[in-house]
N, C-alpha and C positions, 0 to 999 in steps of 0.2 A: 745040309746044304753046302755045296762047294764054294770056296772063295777063290777069287782070281789070284794067281800067283804073283801078279805085279799090280800094285795100286799106286799110281803116281801121287806124290806128296803135293799139297797145295803150294802154289808159288809163294815164296817168302816176300814179304813187303820190306823193302830196304828202309833202315832207320836213317841212313845218311845217303846222299847221292852216290851212286855207283853205276858203273857200266854193266854190272851183273844183271840189271833190269832188262837189258837187251836180249838176254837168253830166255826169259819167261814171258815177256809182254807180247801178246798176240792180237791186240786190238790196234786200230789205226792210231797213229801218233798225231798229236797236235803240238803247236808251239808251246803252249802253257804246260802241257804234260812233260815235254822235254826239259823246259826250264825248271820244273819242280823236281823231276826225278833224276836227271843226269848231272854229273859233276861238272863244274867249270874246269877247263883245261887249257894249258898253253900248248898242248900237243895238237892232235888232229882236230879239224873242224867237225862239229856234229850239228847237222842241219836237219830240218824236217820239210819234206816236199811231198805233197799229196798223200799224207798219212804214213809215209815211209821215212825212216831215219837214214840219212846219207852221211857217211863218215869219209872225210878226205884227209890224206896225210898233210903234214906241215909243208909249206911251200919250199922250193929250192932257194939257193943263195941268191941267184939273179933276181928272182921274183921278190924275195925279201928286201933286197936293196932298193928296188923301185917302190915297193910298198912302204918303205920307211921315208923316202924322199918326197913322193907325190903328195901325201897328206900335208906335209910341211909347206909345200908350194901352194897347194889349194887353200890352206888355212888363211893365208894373208888375203887372198882375193875374196874368199868367202866372207870373212869378217867385214870387209869393206861393203859387201852387198847385204850384210845383215844375216848371213847364213853361218852354220856351224859344220865343221868337218871332223869326222872321227874315223880312225882306222879300225877295222875288224870289230864291229859291235854287233850285238844281237839285234836283228830287225824282225819284228813280228808283222806278218801280212796275212790277215785272216787267220787260218789255222796253221799256216806255214811259218817256219823260222829260218831266216837266212843270215849268213855272216859274210857280207861283202867285204872286199879288201878295203874299200873306202866308201863312206856314206856321207852325203851332204844333206843336212837337215835344216828345216826352216826355223826351228827353235832348239834351244839347248837340250841336250840329252842328259845333262848332269843330274845325278841322283836317281836315274832310272835304270 
């Protein structure tokens, strides 16, 4: 009986979070899967939208300047209203994962 000349190896399961998982994962992504398998990074944003991973480069200097100042200004007003302001946090909505520039929450996100 003849054997195939090429037999693909099973996809390795990473022991630590790694972007290598993007090469072999062929199922729809969920927010929880991305949080479990992908590494935290200060580089590109990695989000999940409708089952797909979306990677965007780090923002430019002008964007970063506004992104640094705006949460500080919003923080004061939000605390007076009983709200919490956070820059660039993971926000899970259903099966999607977003990382907005600024998020305003009704309760503290501390420890989550």
